[in-house]
Biopython code that builds the backbone (N, CA, C, O; Angstrom):
import numpy as np
from Bio.PDB.StructureBuilder import StructureBuilder

atoms = [
    (1, "UNK", "N", (0.858, -1.186, 0.000)),
    (1, "UNK", "CA", (0.000, 0.000, 0.000)),
    (1, "UNK", "C", (0.895, 1.236, 0.000)),
    (1, "UNK", "O", (1.807, 1.329, 0.821)),
    (2, "UNK", "N", (0.653, 2.192, -0.908)),
    (2, "UNK", "CA", (1.460, 3.417, -0.937)),
    (2, "UNK", "C", (1.356, 4.178, 0.378)),
    (2, "UNK", "O", (0.326, 4.169, 1.052)),
    (3, "UNK", "N", (2.461, 4.835, 0.718)),
    (3, "UNK", "CA", (2.526, 5.552, 1.998)),
    (3, "UNK", "C", (1.465, 6.639, 2.100)),
    (3, "UNK", "O", (0.854, 6.795, 3.157)),
    (4, "UNK", "N", (1.228, 7.397, 1.026)),
    (4, "UNK", "CA", (0.238, 8.470, 1.048)),
    (4, "UNK", "C", (-1.155, 7.914, 1.325)),
    (4, "UNK", "O", (-1.906, 8.495, 2.108)),
    (5, "UNK", "N", (-1.510, 6.791, 0.689)),
    (5, "UNK", "CA", (-2.822, 6.187, 0.905)),
    (5, "UNK", "C", (-2.978, 5.745, 2.350)),
    (5, "UNK", "O", (-4.051, 5.888, 2.936)),
    (6, "UNK", "N", (-1.909, 5.210, 2.924)),
    (6, "UNK", "CA", (-1.948, 4.777, 4.315)),
    (6, "UNK", "C", (-2.172, 5.976, 5.238)),
    (6, "UNK", "O", (-2.942, 5.877, 6.193)),
    (7, "UNK", "N", (-1.509, 7.108, 4.967)),
    (7, "UNK", "CA", (-1.689, 8.303, 5.785)),
    (7, "UNK", "C", (-3.129, 8.804, 5.705)),
    (7, "UNK", "O", (-3.705, 9.194, 6.720)),
    (8, "UNK", "N", (-3.714, 8.797, 4.510)),
    (8, "UNK", "CA", (-5.088, 9.253, 4.349)),
    (8, "UNK", "C", (-6.050, 8.358, 5.106)),
    (8, "UNK", "O", (-6.982, 8.850, 5.741)),
    (9, "UNK", "N", (-5.841, 7.069, 5.049)),
    (9, "UNK", "CA", (-6.725, 6.141, 5.747)),
    (9, "UNK", "C", (-6.637, 6.357, 7.254)),
    (9, "UNK", "O", (-7.665, 6.402, 7.929)),
    (10, "UNK", "N", (-5.433, 6.492, 7.787)),
    (10, "UNK", "CA", (-5.316, 6.670, 9.234)),
    (10, "UNK", "C", (-5.903, 8.013, 9.666)),
    (10, "UNK", "O", (-6.464, 8.108, 10.758)),
    (11, "UNK", "N", (-5.788, 9.056, 8.834)),
    (11, "UNK", "CA", (-6.414, 10.329, 9.149)),
    (11, "UNK", "C", (-7.926, 10.178, 9.156)),
    (11, "UNK", "O", (-8.592, 10.678, 10.062)),
    (12, "UNK", "N", (-8.480, 9.493, 8.152)),
    (12, "UNK", "CA", (-9.930, 9.285, 8.076)),
    (12, "UNK", "C", (-10.431, 8.503, 9.278)),
    (12, "UNK", "O", (-11.540, 8.740, 9.758)),
    (13, "UNK", "N", (-9.631, 7.583, 9.760)),
    (13, "UNK", "CA", (-10.029, 6.796, 10.931)),
    (13, "UNK", "C", (-10.076, 7.652, 12.192)),
    (13, "UNK", "O", (-10.802, 7.335, 13.134)),
    (14, "UNK", "N", (-9.296, 8.746, 12.210)),
    (14, "UNK", "CA", (-9.270, 9.619, 13.392)),
    (14, "UNK", "C", (-10.359, 10.681, 13.367)),
    (14, "UNK", "O", (-10.668, 11.263, 14.406)),
    (15, "UNK", "N", (-10.941, 10.945, 12.217)),
    (15, "UNK", "CA", (-11.963, 11.976, 12.105)),
    (15, "UNK", "C", (-13.257, 11.438, 12.708)),
    (15, "UNK", "O", (-13.764, 10.411, 12.256)),
    (16, "UNK", "N", (-13.795, 12.108, 13.711)),
    (16, "UNK", "CA", (-15.013, 11.587, 14.343)),
    (16, "UNK", "C", (-16.204, 11.643, 13.384)),
    (16, "UNK", "O", (-16.404, 12.628, 12.672)),
    (17, "UNK", "N", (-16.972, 10.583, 13.383)),
    (17, "UNK", "CA", (-18.197, 10.584, 12.587)),
    (17, "UNK", "C", (-19.339, 11.002, 13.501)),
    (17, "UNK", "O", (-19.232, 10.918, 14.725)),
    (18, "UNK", "N", (-20.416, 11.446, 12.905)),
    (18, "UNK", "CA", (-21.573, 11.872, 13.699)),
    (18, "UNK", "C", (-22.232, 10.635, 14.288)),
    (18, "UNK", "O", (-22.791, 9.808, 13.568)),
    (19, "UNK", "N", (-22.159, 10.522, 15.601)),
    (19, "UNK", "CA", (-22.770, 9.386, 16.287)),
    (19, "UNK", "C", (-24.279, 9.557, 16.332)),
    (19, "UNK", "O", (-24.800, 10.669, 16.430)),
    (20, "UNK", "N", (-24.948, 8.451, 16.260)),
    (20, "UNK", "CA", (-26.398, 8.441, 16.382)),
    (20, "UNK", "C", (-26.767, 7.745, 17.685)),
    (20, "UNK", "O", (-26.117, 6.773, 18.067)),
    (21, "UNK", "N", (-27.798, 8.225, 18.372)),
    (21, "UNK", "CA", (-28.218, 7.528, 19.593)),
    (21, "UNK", "C", (-28.786, 6.158, 19.245)),
    (21, "UNK", "O", (-29.343, 5.960, 18.166)),
    (22, "UNK", "N", (-28.637, 5.214, 20.175)),
    (22, "UNK", "CA", (-29.193, 3.878, 19.954)),
    (22, "UNK", "C", (-30.673, 3.832, 20.334)),
    (22, "UNK", "O", (-31.369, 2.867, 20.019)),
    (23, "UNK", "N", (-31.149, 4.878, 21.011)),
    (23, "UNK", "CA", (-32.563, 5.010, 21.346)),
    (23, "UNK", "C", (-32.884, 6.488, 21.458)),
    (23, "UNK", "O", (-32.082, 7.272, 21.967)),
    (24, "UNK", "N", (-34.064, 6.863, 20.979)),
    (24, "UNK", "CA", (-34.524, 8.245, 21.107)),
    (24, "UNK", "C", (-35.979, 8.223, 21.537)),
    (24, "UNK", "O", (-36.814, 7.589, 20.892)),
    (25, "UNK", "N", (-36.283, 8.920, 22.636)),
    (25, "UNK", "CA", (-37.665, 9.113, 23.071)),
    (25, "UNK", "C", (-37.931, 10.600, 23.016)),
    (25, "UNK", "O", (-37.214, 11.385, 23.636)),
    (26, "UNK", "N", (-38.957, 10.995, 22.278)),
    (26, "UNK", "CA", (-39.337, 12.390, 22.126)),
    (26, "UNK", "C", (-40.807, 12.509, 22.509)),
    (26, "UNK", "O", (-41.664, 11.906, 21.862)),
    (27, "UNK", "N", (-41.110, 13.277, 23.553)),
    (27, "UNK", "CA", (-42.502, 13.373, 24.001)),
    (27, "UNK", "C", (-43.324, 14.370, 23.191)),
    (27, "UNK", "O", (-44.524, 14.513, 23.422)),
    (28, "UNK", "N", (-42.690, 15.060, 22.243)),
    (28, "UNK", "CA", (-43.410, 16.008, 21.402)),
    (28, "UNK", "C", (-43.679, 17.342, 22.069)),
    (28, "UNK", "O", (-44.354, 18.196, 21.493)),
    (29, "UNK", "N", (-43.161, 17.535, 23.276)),
    (29, "UNK", "CA", (-43.372, 18.781, 24.020)),
    (29, "UNK", "C", (-42.047, 19.381, 24.475)),
    (29, "UNK", "O", (-41.980, 20.027, 25.521)),
    (30, "UNK", "N", (-40.993, 19.168, 23.688)),
    (30, "UNK", "CA", (-39.701, 19.767, 23.999)),
    (30, "UNK", "C", (-38.792, 18.934, 24.868)),
    (30, "UNK", "O", (-37.726, 19.401, 25.270)),
    (31, "UNK", "N", (-39.191, 17.701, 25.171)),
    (31, "UNK", "CA", (-38.377, 16.839, 26.023)),
    (31, "UNK", "C", (-37.930, 15.609, 25.242)),
    (31, "UNK", "O", (-38.734, 14.944, 24.588)),
    (32, "UNK", "N", (-36.631, 15.319, 25.321)),
    (32, "UNK", "CA", (-36.077, 14.157, 24.632)),
    (32, "UNK", "C", (-35.162, 13.394, 25.569)),
    (32, "UNK", "O", (-34.498, 13.967, 26.433)),
    (33, "UNK", "N", (-35.146, 12.086, 25.373)),
    (33, "UNK", "CA", (-34.208, 11.212, 26.059)),
    (33, "UNK", "C", (-33.459, 10.458, 24.973)),
    (33, "UNK", "O", (-34.068, 9.775, 24.150)),
    (34, "UNK", "N", (-32.146, 10.582, 24.972)),
    (34, "UNK", "CA", (-31.312, 9.888, 23.991)),
    (34, "UNK", "C", (-30.382, 8.943, 24.735)),
    (34, "UNK", "O", (-29.784, 9.311, 25.746)),
    (35, "UNK", "N", (-30.268, 7.727, 24.227)),
    (35, "UNK", "CA", (-29.381, 6.726, 24.809)),
    (35, "UNK", "C", (-28.228, 6.502, 23.842)),
    (35, "UNK", "O", (-28.436, 6.241, 22.657)),
    (36, "UNK", "N", (-27.010, 6.607, 24.362)),
    (36, "UNK", "CA", (-25.801, 6.518, 23.547)),
    (36, "UNK", "C", (-24.976, 5.313, 23.956)),
    (36, "UNK", "O", (-24.861, 5.009, 25.144)),
    (37, "UNK", "N", (-24.405, 4.629, 22.987)),
    (37, "UNK", "CA", (-23.485, 3.527, 23.251)),
    (37, "UNK", "C", (-22.066, 4.068, 23.144)),
    (37, "UNK", "O", (-21.748, 4.801, 22.208)),
    (38, "UNK", "N", (-21.225, 3.715, 24.082)),
    (38, "UNK", "CA", (-19.839, 4.173, 24.110)),
    (38, "UNK", "C", (-18.920, 3.011, 24.437)),
    (38, "UNK", "O", (-19.352, 1.989, 24.969)),
    (39, "UNK", "N", (-17.661, 3.181, 24.114)),
    (39, "UNK", "CA", (-16.641, 2.192, 24.459)),
    (39, "UNK", "C", (-15.546, 2.908, 25.225)),
    (39, "UNK", "O", (-15.050, 3.951, 24.801)),
    (40, "UNK", "N", (-15.180, 2.339, 26.348)),
    (40, "UNK", "CA", (-14.132, 2.933, 27.174)),
    (40, "UNK", "C", (-13.083, 1.899, 27.529)),
    (40, "UNK", "O", (-13.078, 0.788, 26.998)),
    (41, "UNK", "N", (-12.204, 2.275, 28.424)),
    (41, "UNK", "CA", (-11.125, 1.370, 28.849)),
    (41, "UNK", "C", (-11.663, 0.076, 29.433)),
    (41, "UNK", "O", (-11.038, -0.976, 29.299)),
    (42, "UNK", "N", (-12.816, 0.146, 30.077)),
    (42, "UNK", "CA", (-13.393, -1.038, 30.727)),
    (42, "UNK", "C", (-14.481, -1.701, 29.893)),
    (42, "UNK", "O", (-15.251, -2.505, 30.417)),
    (43, "UNK", "N", (-14.558, -1.379, 28.606)),
    (43, "UNK", "CA", (-15.541, -2.007, 27.732)),
    (43, "UNK", "C", (-16.670, -1.073, 27.346)),
    (43, "UNK", "O", (-16.570, 0.145, 27.494)),
    (44, "UNK", "N", (-17.743, -1.662, 26.850)),
    (44, "UNK", "CA", (-18.897, -0.887, 26.391)),
    (44, "UNK", "C", (-19.745, -0.403, 27.559)),
    (44, "UNK", "O", (-19.855, -1.076, 28.584)),
    (45, "UNK", "N", (-20.335, 0.760, 27.390)),
    (45, "UNK", "CA", (-21.262, 1.310, 28.385)),
    (45, "UNK", "C", (-22.205, 2.264, 27.674)),
    (45, "UNK", "O", (-21.967, 2.648, 26.529)),
    (46, "UNK", "N", (-23.268, 2.640, 28.354)),
    (46, "UNK", "CA", (-24.204, 3.614, 27.799)),
    (46, "UNK", "C", (-24.267, 4.827, 28.710)),
    (46, "UNK", "O", (-23.942, 4.759, 29.895)),
    (47, "UNK", "N", (-24.687, 5.926, 28.133)),
    (47, "UNK", "CA", (-25.073, 7.083, 28.922)),
    (47, "UNK", "C", (-26.293, 7.688, 28.242)),
    (47, "UNK", "O", (-26.496, 7.523, 27.039)),
    (48, "UNK", "N", (-27.083, 8.374, 29.010)),
    (48, "UNK", "CA", (-28.310, 8.985, 28.503)),
    (48, "UNK", "C", (-28.169, 10.498, 28.548)),
    (48, "UNK", "O", (-27.502, 11.053, 29.422)),
    (49, "UNK", "N", (-28.804, 11.145, 27.600)),
    (49, "UNK", "CA", (-28.864, 12.600, 27.586)),
    (49, "UNK", "C", (-30.325, 13.013, 27.663)),
    (49, "UNK", "O", (-31.134, 12.613, 26.825)),
    (50, "UNK", "N", (-30.659, 13.805, 28.658)),
    (50, "UNK", "CA", (-31.990, 14.405, 28.762)),
    (50, "UNK", "C", (-31.896, 15.809, 28.190)),
    (50, "UNK", "O", (-30.988, 16.566, 28.532)),
    (51, "UNK", "N", (-32.835, 16.155, 27.317)),
    (51, "UNK", "CA", (-32.869, 17.490, 26.730)),
    (51, "UNK", "C", (-34.243, 18.106, 26.950)),
    (51, "UNK", "O", (-35.268, 17.438, 26.819)),
    (52, "UNK", "N", (-34.246, 19.380, 27.283)),
    (52, "UNK", "CA", (-35.488, 20.134, 27.413)),
    (52, "UNK", "C", (-35.325, 21.408, 26.606)),
    (52, "UNK", "O", (-34.448, 22.221, 26.899)),
    (53, "UNK", "N", (-36.165, 21.591, 25.589)),
    (53, "UNK", "CA", (-36.111, 22.783, 24.740)),
    (53, "UNK", "C", (-37.314, 23.675, 25.035)),
    (53, "UNK", "O", (-38.415, 23.193, 25.300)),
    (54, "UNK", "N", (-37.080, 24.973, 24.982)),
    (54, "UNK", "CA", (-38.130, 25.945, 25.281)),
    (54, "UNK", "C", (-37.773, 27.273, 24.633)),
    (54, "UNK", "O", (-36.638, 27.480, 24.204)),
    (55, "UNK", "N", (-38.751, 28.170, 24.566)),
    (55, "UNK", "CA", (-38.500, 29.529, 24.092)),
    (55, "UNK", "C", (-38.285, 30.421, 25.308)),
    (55, "UNK", "O", (-39.047, 30.379, 26.275)),
    (56, "UNK", "N", (-37.241, 31.220, 25.238)),
    (56, "UNK", "CA", (-36.957, 32.133, 26.341)),
    (56, "UNK", "C", (-37.800, 33.406, 26.206)),
    (56, "UNK", "O", (-38.654, 33.501, 25.324)),
    (57, "UNK", "N", (-37.553, 34.376, 27.083)),
    (57, "UNK", "CA", (-38.313, 35.632, 27.086)),
    (57, "UNK", "C", (-38.196, 36.410, 25.778)),
    (57, "UNK", "O", (-39.073, 37.208, 25.444)),
    (58, "UNK", "N", (-37.113, 36.176, 25.040)),
    (58, "UNK", "CA", (-36.886, 36.862, 23.763)),
    (58, "UNK", "C", (-37.340, 36.019, 22.574)),
    (58, "UNK", "O", (-36.995, 36.309, 21.428)),
    (59, "UNK", "N", (-38.122, 34.966, 22.859)),
    (59, "UNK", "CA", (-38.653, 34.072, 21.822)),
    (59, "UNK", "C", (-37.564, 33.312, 21.067)),
    (59, "UNK", "O", (-37.772, 32.894, 19.929)),
    (60, "UNK", "N", (-36.397, 33.133, 21.704)),
    (60, "UNK", "CA", (-35.314, 32.351, 21.132)),
    (60, "UNK", "C", (-35.340, 30.952, 21.748)),
    (60, "UNK", "O", (-35.523, 30.799, 22.956)),
    (61, "UNK", "N", (-35.153, 29.929, 20.902)),
    (61, "UNK", "CA", (-35.145, 28.573, 21.427)),
    (61, "UNK", "C", (-33.871, 28.320, 22.228)),
    (61, "UNK", "O", (-32.773, 28.690, 21.812)),
    (62, "UNK", "N", (-34.037, 27.693, 23.369)),
    (62, "UNK", "CA", (-32.938, 27.292, 24.244)),
    (62, "UNK", "C", (-33.073, 25.802, 24.515)),
    (62, "UNK", "O", (-34.184, 25.273, 24.537)),
    (63, "UNK", "N", (-31.952, 25.122, 24.720)),
    (63, "UNK", "CA", (-31.977, 23.700, 25.060)),
    (63, "UNK", "C", (-31.080, 23.472, 26.262)),
    (63, "UNK", "O", (-29.910, 23.856, 26.273)),
    (64, "UNK", "N", (-31.653, 22.842, 27.270)),
    (64, "UNK", "CA", (-30.886, 22.435, 28.446)),
    (64, "UNK", "C", (-30.594, 20.951, 28.296)),
    (64, "UNK", "O", (-31.466, 20.181, 27.892)),
    (65, "UNK", "N", (-29.358, 20.543, 28.622)),
    (65, "UNK", "CA", (-28.972, 19.136, 28.502)),
    (65, "UNK", "C", (-28.290, 18.678, 29.780)),
    (65, "UNK", "O", (-27.557, 19.425, 30.428)),
    (66, "UNK", "N", (-28.555, 17.431, 30.116)),
    (66, "UNK", "CA", (-27.840, 16.806, 31.219)),
    (66, "UNK", "C", (-27.521, 15.371, 30.797)),
    (66, "UNK", "O", (-28.362, 14.680, 30.222)),
    (67, "UNK", "N", (-26.312, 14.942, 31.085)),
    (67, "UNK", "CA", (-25.874, 13.595, 30.747)),
    (67, "UNK", "C", (-25.908, 12.743, 32.014)),
    (67, "UNK", "O", (-25.477, 13.175, 33.083)),
    (68, "UNK", "N", (-26.428, 11.525, 31.869)),
    (68, "UNK", "CA", (-26.617, 10.653, 33.028)),
    (68, "UNK", "C", (-25.920, 9.324, 32.776)),
    (68, "UNK", "O", (-26.096, 8.711, 31.724)),
    (69, "UNK", "N", (-25.140, 8.889, 33.736)),
    (69, "UNK", "CA", (-24.423, 7.628, 33.661)),
    (69, "UNK", "C", (-25.387, 6.462, 33.861)),
    (69, "UNK", "O", (-26.362, 6.578, 34.604)),
    (70, "UNK", "N", (-25.114, 5.344, 33.198)),
    (70, "UNK", "CA", (-26.015, 4.184, 33.263)),
    (70, "UNK", "C", (-26.221, 3.649, 34.677)),
    (70, "UNK", "O", (-27.225, 2.986, 34.938)),
    (71, "UNK", "N", (-25.307, 3.916, 35.583)),
    (71, "UNK", "CA", (-25.469, 3.436, 36.966)),
    (71, "UNK", "C", (-26.658, 4.099, 37.659)),
    (71, "UNK", "O", (-27.135, 3.596, 38.676)),
    (72, "UNK", "N", (-27.139, 5.212, 37.127)),
    (72, "UNK", "CA", (-28.179, 5.988, 37.801)),
    (72, "UNK", "C", (-29.567, 5.844, 37.177)),
    (72, "UNK", "O", (-30.523, 6.424, 37.693)),
    (73, "UNK", "N", (-29.708, 5.091, 36.087)),
    (73, "UNK", "CA", (-30.995, 4.998, 35.387)),
    (73, "UNK", "C", (-32.122, 4.508, 36.294)),
    (73, "UNK", "O", (-33.181, 5.132, 36.358)),
    (74, "UNK", "N", (-31.902, 3.403, 36.989)),
    (74, "UNK", "CA", (-32.983, 2.822, 37.799)),
    (74, "UNK", "C", (-33.401, 3.749, 38.928)),
    (74, "UNK", "O", (-34.594, 3.909, 39.186)),
    (75, "UNK", "N", (-32.444, 4.359, 39.599)),
    (75, "UNK", "CA", (-32.775, 5.257, 40.712)),
    (75, "UNK", "C", (-33.561, 6.465, 40.203)),
    (75, "UNK", "O", (-34.531, 6.883, 40.835)),
    (76, "UNK", "N", (-33.149, 7.028, 39.069)),
    (76, "UNK", "CA", (-33.867, 8.176, 38.529)),
    (76, "UNK", "C", (-35.249, 7.782, 38.024)),
    (76, "UNK", "O", (-36.207, 8.536, 38.198)),
    (77, "UNK", "N", (-35.366, 6.613, 37.401)),
    (77, "UNK", "CA", (-36.679, 6.138, 36.949)),
    (77, "UNK", "C", (-37.618, 5.986, 38.141)),
    (77, "UNK", "O", (-38.792, 6.350, 38.060)),
    (78, "UNK", "N", (-37.111, 5.455, 39.236)),
    (78, "UNK", "CA", (-37.920, 5.317, 40.451)),
    (78, "UNK", "C", (-38.324, 6.689, 40.984)),
    (78, "UNK", "O", (-39.464, 6.884, 41.405)),
    (79, "UNK", "N", (-37.397, 7.629, 40.966)),
    (79, "UNK", "CA", (-37.703, 8.981, 41.430)),
    (79, "UNK", "C", (-38.751, 9.665, 40.567)),
    (79, "UNK", "O", (-39.661, 10.309, 41.088)),
    (80, "UNK", "N", (-38.628, 9.529, 39.237)),
    (80, "UNK", "CA", (-39.624, 10.107, 38.335)),
    (80, "UNK", "C", (-40.985, 9.454, 38.529)),
    (80, "UNK", "O", (-42.007, 10.140, 38.492)),
    (81, "UNK", "N", (-41.015, 8.139, 38.736)),
    (81, "UNK", "CA", (-42.284, 7.437, 38.961)),
    (81, "UNK", "C", (-42.946, 7.941, 40.246)),
    (81, "UNK", "O", (-44.159, 8.146, 40.275)),
    (82, "UNK", "N", (-42.166, 8.139, 41.301)),
    (82, "UNK", "CA", (-42.712, 8.662, 42.557)),
    (82, "UNK", "C", (-43.223, 10.089, 42.370)),
    (82, "UNK", "O", (-44.275, 10.448, 42.899)),
    (83, "UNK", "N", (-42.483, 10.899, 41.621)),
    (83, "UNK", "CA", (-42.912, 12.276, 41.371)),
    (83, "UNK", "C", (-44.221, 12.288, 40.586)),
    (83, "UNK", "O", (-45.130, 13.052, 40.912)),
    (84, "UNK", "N", (-44.325, 11.450, 39.558)),
    (84, "UNK", "CA", (-45.551, 11.384, 38.752)),
    (84, "UNK", "C", (-46.730, 10.926, 39.603)),
    (84, "UNK", "O", (-47.833, 11.455, 39.469)),
    (85, "UNK", "N", (-46.507, 9.949, 40.474)),
    (85, "UNK", "CA", (-47.580, 9.466, 41.348)),
    (85, "UNK", "C", (-48.023, 10.555, 42.318)),
    (85, "UNK", "O", (-49.221, 10.716, 42.550)),
    (86, "UNK", "N", (-47.091, 11.298, 42.882)),
    (86, "UNK", "CA", (-47.426, 12.371, 43.811)),
    (86, "UNK", "C", (-48.229, 13.462, 43.114)),
    (86, "UNK", "O", (-49.216, 13.953, 43.662)),
    (87, "UNK", "N", (-47.811, 13.844, 41.907)),
    (87, "UNK", "CA", (-48.532, 14.873, 41.158)),
    (87, "UNK", "C", (-49.941, 14.392, 40.827)),
    (87, "UNK", "O", (-50.904, 15.147, 40.962)),
    (88, "UNK", "N", (-50.067, 13.134, 40.394)),
    (88, "UNK", "CA", (-51.387, 12.586, 40.078)),
    (88, "UNK", "C", (-52.276, 12.567, 41.316)),
    (88, "UNK", "O", (-53.461, 12.891, 41.231)),
    (89, "UNK", "N", (-51.724, 12.196, 42.451)),
    (89, "UNK", "CA", (-52.483, 12.170, 43.707)),
    (89, "UNK", "C", (-52.958, 13.567, 44.085)),
    (89, "UNK", "O", (-54.112, 13.739, 44.479)),
    (90, "UNK", "N", (-52.100, 14.553, 43.973)),
    (90, "UNK", "CA", (-52.473, 15.930, 44.307)),
    (90, "UNK", "C", (-53.569, 16.451, 43.381)),
    (90, "UNK", "O", (-54.508, 17.112, 43.826)),
    (91, "UNK", "N", (-53.439, 16.144, 42.075)),
    (91, "UNK", "CA", (-54.464, 16.589, 41.127)),
    (91, "UNK", "C", (-55.797, 15.919, 41.421)),
    (91, "UNK", "O", (-56.851, 16.547, 41.320)),
    (92, "UNK", "N", (-55.749, 14.653, 41.781)),
    (92, "UNK", "CA", (-56.977, 13.936, 42.124)),
    (92, "UNK", "C", (-57.639, 14.558, 43.353)),
    (92, "UNK", "O", (-58.859, 14.713, 43.406)),
    (93, "UNK", "N", (-56.813, 14.913, 44.340)),
    (93, "UNK", "CA", (-57.338, 15.551, 45.549)),
    (93, "UNK", "C", (-57.953, 16.906, 45.237)),
    (93, "UNK", "O", (-58.900, 17.332, 45.898)),
    (94, "UNK", "N", (-57.420, 17.573, 44.242)),
    (94, "UNK", "CA", (-57.936, 18.893, 43.857)),
    (94, "UNK", "C", (-59.055, 18.779, 42.814)),
    (94, "UNK", "O", (-59.634, 19.787, 42.409)),
    (95, "UNK", "N", (-59.354, 17.555, 42.383)),
    (95, "UNK", "CA", (-60.394, 17.343, 41.387)),
    (95, "UNK", "C", (-59.966, 17.718, 39.983)),
    (95, "UNK", "O", (-60.802, 18.063, 39.148)),
    (96, "UNK", "N", (-58.662, 17.653, 39.713)),
    (96, "UNK", "CA", (-58.145, 18.016, 38.403)),
    (96, "UNK", "C", (-57.484, 16.811, 37.732)),
    (96, "UNK", "O", (-56.312, 16.879, 37.363)),
    (97, "UNK", "N", (-58.202, 15.739, 37.575)),
    (97, "UNK", "CA", (-57.587, 14.569, 36.942)),
    (97, "UNK", "C", (-57.268, 14.868, 35.493)),
    (97, "UNK", "O", (-57.971, 15.640, 34.842)),
    (98, "UNK", "N", (-56.210, 14.260, 34.990)),
    (98, "UNK", "CA", (-55.783, 14.474, 33.589)),
    (98, "UNK", "C", (-56.515, 13.586, 32.685)),
    (98, "UNK", "O", (-56.295, 13.620, 31.474)),
]
sb = StructureBuilder()
sb.init_structure("model")
sb.init_model(0)
sb.init_chain("A")
sb.init_seg("    ")
for serial, (resi, resn, name, xyz) in enumerate(atoms, 1):
    if name == "N":
        sb.init_residue(resn, " ", resi, " ")
    sb.init_atom(name, np.array(xyz, "f"), 0.0, 1.0, " ", f" {name:<3s}", serial, name[0])
structure = sb.get_structure()
């Protein structure tokens, strides 16, 4: 293989490609959950990105993002489930069922 071709191939291998999430949940109201597959020193792992998009006071779109390690998925899911149950209970008590 010619030396120049080898240099081009190794450069192309170093150029990051646009990664795609392995899962995308979009609630249609500005909230998204993306699950990403990664490889590290200790093997494959996932992390999730929560995104919330909204219009600010100047009518400009803003997006807030937080990245969550896979070790925390179950605890956060439990916390969100408890929060949803509490909100539903309060609305029921106020006579505002969804």
